[in-house]
Every structure is written in structure tokens, then in C-alpha cells.
VMD Tcl script that builds the backbone (N, CA, C; Angstrom):
set m [mol new atoms 189]
animate dup $m
set s [atomselect $m all]
$s set {name element resname resid chain x y z} {
  {N N MET 1 A -28.910 4.048 -26.277}
  {CA C MET 1 A -27.483 4.128 -25.554}
  {C C MET 1 A -26.647 4.610 -26.540}
  {N N ALA 2 A -25.534 5.162 -26.139}
  {CA C ALA 2 A -24.276 5.502 -26.787}
  {C C ALA 2 A -23.433 4.353 -26.995}
  {N N HIS 3 A -22.570 4.140 -28.209}
  {CA C HIS 3 A -21.761 3.122 -28.541}
  {C C HIS 3 A -20.756 3.796 -29.036}
  {N N PRO 4 A -19.578 3.587 -28.661}
  {CA C PRO 4 A -18.284 4.244 -29.460}
  {C C PRO 4 A -18.252 3.637 -30.477}
  {N N LYS 5 A -17.647 4.506 -31.414}
  {CA C LYS 5 A -17.474 4.080 -32.946}
  {C C LYS 5 A -16.031 3.092 -33.100}
  {N N SER 6 A -15.481 3.298 -32.192}
  {CA C SER 6 A -14.157 2.297 -32.172}
  {C C SER 6 A -13.939 1.910 -30.706}
  {N N ARG 7 A -13.179 0.507 -30.680}
  {CA C ARG 7 A -12.839 -0.116 -29.264}
  {C C ARG 7 A -11.895 0.986 -28.628}
  {N N THR 8 A -11.648 1.012 -27.421}
  {CA C THR 8 A -10.493 1.901 -26.902}
  {C C THR 8 A -9.640 0.834 -26.258}
  {N N SER 9 A -8.194 0.873 -26.873}
  {CA C SER 9 A -7.101 -0.032 -26.667}
  {C C SER 9 A -7.030 -0.485 -25.197}
  {N N ARG 10 A -6.383 -1.336 -24.680}
  {CA C ARG 10 A -5.894 -1.395 -23.307}
  {C C ARG 10 A -4.973 -0.350 -23.044}
  {N N ALA 11 A -3.995 -0.061 -23.837}
  {CA C ALA 11 A -2.777 0.843 -23.639}
  {C C ALA 11 A -3.383 2.461 -23.176}
  {N N ARG 12 A -4.334 2.698 -24.292}
  {CA C ARG 12 A -5.020 3.926 -24.115}
  {C C ARG 12 A -5.822 3.669 -23.081}
  {N N LYS 13 A -6.487 2.959 -22.327}
  {CA C LYS 13 A -7.292 2.900 -21.411}
  {C C LYS 13 A -6.503 3.196 -20.217}
  {N N ARG 14 A -5.233 2.206 -20.012}
  {CA C ARG 14 A -4.459 2.234 -18.871}
  {C C ARG 14 A -3.662 3.626 -18.725}
  {N N LYS 15 A -3.398 4.558 -19.872}
  {CA C LYS 15 A -2.577 5.673 -19.923}
  {C C LYS 15 A -3.562 6.450 -19.261}
  {N N ARG 16 A -4.933 6.360 -19.473}
  {CA C ARG 16 A -5.820 7.395 -18.869}
  {C C ARG 16 A -5.857 7.093 -17.279}
  {N N ARG 17 A -5.899 6.247 -16.983}
  {CA C ARG 17 A -5.991 5.505 -15.660}
  {C C ARG 17 A -4.969 5.687 -14.677}
  {N N THR 18 A -3.600 5.936 -15.101}
  {CA C THR 18 A -2.465 5.883 -14.506}
  {C C THR 18 A -2.485 6.993 -13.479}
  {N N HIS 19 A -3.198 8.100 -13.427}
  {CA C HIS 19 A -3.427 9.296 -12.607}
  {C C HIS 19 A -4.449 8.699 -11.505}
  {N N LYS 20 A -5.331 7.937 -11.485}
  {CA C LYS 20 A -6.309 7.704 -10.692}
  {C C LYS 20 A -5.395 6.372 -9.533}
  {N N LYS 21 A -5.037 7.158 -8.531}
  {CA C LYS 21 A -4.489 6.566 -7.506}
  {C C LYS 21 A -4.291 7.313 -6.268}
  {N N ILE 22 A -4.765 6.466 -5.017}
  {CA C ILE 22 A -4.539 7.399 -3.729}
  {C C ILE 22 A -3.172 7.956 -3.184}
  {N N GLY 23 A -3.127 8.935 -2.641}
  {CA C GLY 23 A -1.857 9.297 -2.399}
  {C C GLY 23 A -1.636 8.854 -0.841}
  {N N GLU 24 A -0.262 9.345 -0.144}
  {CA C GLU 24 A -0.144 8.496 1.143}
  {C C GLU 24 A -0.856 9.501 2.142}
  {N N PRO 25 A -1.322 9.007 3.282}
  {CA C PRO 25 A -2.107 9.987 4.263}
  {C C PRO 25 A -1.008 10.665 4.941}
  {N N GLN 26 A -1.711 11.794 5.193}
  {CA C GLN 26 A -0.743 13.026 5.718}
  {C C GLN 26 A -0.943 12.561 7.344}
  {N N ILE 27 A 0.395 12.765 7.782}
  {CA C ILE 27 A 0.329 12.654 9.214}
  {C C ILE 27 A 0.690 13.816 9.939}
  {N N ALA 28 A -0.117 14.300 11.286}
  {CA C ALA 28 A 0.082 15.146 11.909}
  {C C ALA 28 A 0.965 14.963 13.539}
  {N N ILE 29 A 1.236 15.686 13.926}
  {CA C ILE 29 A 2.316 15.475 15.320}
  {C C ILE 29 A 1.248 16.552 16.398}
  {N N CYS 30 A 0.662 15.932 17.104}
  {CA C CYS 30 A -0.321 16.661 17.979}
  {C C CYS 30 A 0.921 17.529 19.138}
  {N N LYS 31 A 0.542 18.705 19.156}
  {CA C LYS 31 A 0.998 19.538 20.234}
  {C C LYS 31 A 1.107 19.450 21.722}
  {N N THR 32 A -0.266 18.740 21.841}
  {CA C THR 32 A -0.677 18.447 23.281}
  {C C THR 32 A 0.077 16.756 23.710}
  {N N THR 33 A -0.278 16.351 22.961}
  {CA C THR 33 A 0.325 14.864 23.502}
  {C C THR 33 A 1.436 14.275 22.605}
  {N N GLY 34 A 1.963 14.961 21.511}
  {CA C GLY 34 A 3.008 14.326 20.962}
  {C C GLY 34 A 3.023 13.157 20.011}
  {N N GLU 35 A 1.747 13.019 19.928}
  {CA C GLU 35 A 1.499 11.707 19.071}
  {C C GLU 35 A 1.211 11.916 17.744}
  {N N PRO 36 A 1.488 11.125 16.963}
  {CA C PRO 36 A 1.197 11.120 15.457}
  {C C PRO 36 A -0.115 10.650 15.063}
  {N N HIS 37 A -0.759 11.203 14.275}
  {CA C HIS 37 A -2.376 11.191 13.776}
  {C C HIS 37 A -2.643 11.391 12.762}
  {N N LEU 38 A -3.677 11.117 12.000}
  {CA C LEU 38 A -4.406 11.340 10.897}
  {C C LEU 38 A -4.966 12.710 11.084}
  {N N TYR 39 A -4.973 13.427 9.900}
  {CA C TYR 39 A -5.347 14.847 10.004}
  {C C TYR 39 A -7.042 14.515 10.085}
  {N N HIS 40 A -7.873 15.363 10.568}
  {CA C HIS 40 A -9.261 15.465 10.645}
  {C C HIS 40 A -9.695 14.012 11.365}
  {N N ARG 41 A -9.209 13.384 12.079}
  {CA C ARG 41 A -9.490 12.254 12.573}
  {C C ARG 41 A -9.236 12.302 14.220}
  {N N ALA 42 A -10.127 11.871 14.877}
  {CA C ALA 42 A -9.899 11.880 16.583}
  {C C ALA 42 A -9.175 10.726 16.808}
  {N N TYR 43 A -8.158 10.702 17.743}
  {CA C TYR 43 A -7.181 9.733 18.134}
  {C C TYR 43 A -7.175 9.510 19.541}
  {N N GLU 44 A -6.668 8.112 19.913}
  {CA C GLU 44 A -6.856 7.546 21.267}
  {C C GLU 44 A -5.247 7.558 21.719}
  {N N VAL 45 A -5.012 8.222 23.129}
  {CA C VAL 45 A -3.842 8.312 23.778}
  {C C VAL 45 A -4.012 7.628 25.318}
  {N N ASP 46 A -3.579 6.548 25.414}
  {CA C ASP 46 A -3.866 6.120 26.903}
  {C C ASP 46 A -5.614 5.985 27.155}
  {N N GLY 47 A -6.357 5.521 26.352}
  {CA C GLY 47 A -7.511 5.168 26.590}
  {C C GLY 47 A -8.465 6.986 26.533}
  {N N ASN 48 A -7.796 7.808 26.465}
  {CA C ASN 48 A -8.702 9.336 26.111}
  {C C ASN 48 A -8.419 9.594 24.573}
  {N N LEU 49 A -9.587 10.141 24.478}
  {CA C LEU 49 A -9.937 10.469 22.896}
  {C C LEU 49 A -9.648 11.892 22.729}
  {N N TYR 50 A -8.754 12.291 21.907}
  {CA C TYR 50 A -8.470 13.592 21.632}
  {C C TYR 50 A -8.780 13.968 20.178}
  {N N TYR 51 A -8.991 15.316 19.870}
  {CA C TYR 51 A -9.413 15.677 18.440}
  {C C TYR 51 A -8.869 17.318 18.488}
  {N N LYS 52 A -7.998 17.575 17.698}
  {CA C LYS 52 A -7.059 18.937 17.326}
  {C C LYS 52 A -6.662 19.465 18.515}
  {N N GLY 53 A -6.140 18.442 19.337}
  {CA C GLY 53 A -5.293 18.700 20.575}
  {C C GLY 53 A -6.249 19.062 21.607}
  {N N LYS 54 A -7.443 18.563 21.805}
  {CA C LYS 54 A -8.322 19.111 22.829}
  {C C LYS 54 A -8.975 17.481 23.291}
  {N N LEU 55 A -9.512 17.327 24.748}
  {CA C LEU 55 A -9.691 16.060 25.161}
  {C C LEU 55 A -11.049 15.926 24.740}
  {N N LEU 56 A -11.506 15.302 24.248}
  {CA C LEU 56 A -13.115 14.914 23.927}
  {C C LEU 56 A -13.482 14.009 24.698}
  {N N ILE 57 A -13.161 12.748 25.240}
  {CA C ILE 57 A -13.344 11.827 26.172}
  {C C ILE 57 A -12.562 11.236 26.849}
  {N N LYS 58 A -12.668 11.493 28.275}
  {CA C LYS 58 A -11.719 11.323 29.190}
  {C C LYS 58 A -11.647 9.723 29.449}
  {N N ALA 59 A -10.925 8.588 29.543}
  {CA C ALA 59 A -11.138 7.634 29.847}
  {C C ALA 59 A -11.474 7.033 31.367}
  {N N GLU 60 A -12.228 6.422 31.852}
  {CA C GLU 60 A -12.663 5.862 33.036}
  {C C GLU 60 A -11.780 5.013 33.897}
  {N N GLU 61 A -11.401 5.408 35.015}
  {CA C GLU 61 A -10.399 5.207 35.831}
  {C C GLU 61 A -11.158 3.719 36.691}
  {N N GLU 62 A -10.301 2.871 36.431}
  {CA C GLU 62 A -10.664 1.433 37.059}
  {C C GLU 62 A -10.360 1.227 38.245}
  {N N ASP 63 A -10.728 0.606 39.426}
  {CA C ASP 63 A -10.246 0.443 40.810}
  {C C ASP 63 A -9.868 -1.094 40.818}
}
mol reanalyze $m
mol bondsrecalc $m
mol representation Tube
mol addrep $m
């Protein structure tokens, strides 16, 4: 196995890792329903499931 010649300091290691963070999720507004949702995700409005503005699964009507 490879071994480092000298130990990497905490400061050097943490400087390298400063860019490894998650960004904020992008939120889109549906043109059909007007609801905010995450990109590339199906979303539910009043029991109906939508994706890309199209109705995927219609909610069952309960009597």
C-alpha cells in the first residue's frame, strides 16, 4: 500500500474540502398547476401525481 511521505495537516485537508458541499435545490413552478416542486421529481397536488406538467396518476374519488 502507498504511504504518504509526510502527514497532511488539518488546515490543508480542510482547505481542500471547503468546496465539497451541497448546493440549494432548484425549485420550479409548474405551468399547469402553479405549484412549486423540485426539478426531475414527480409531485402531488390534491392527491393527483404530476410530472413535467402532465397528470400521471389521478386520485381515486371516495364517496
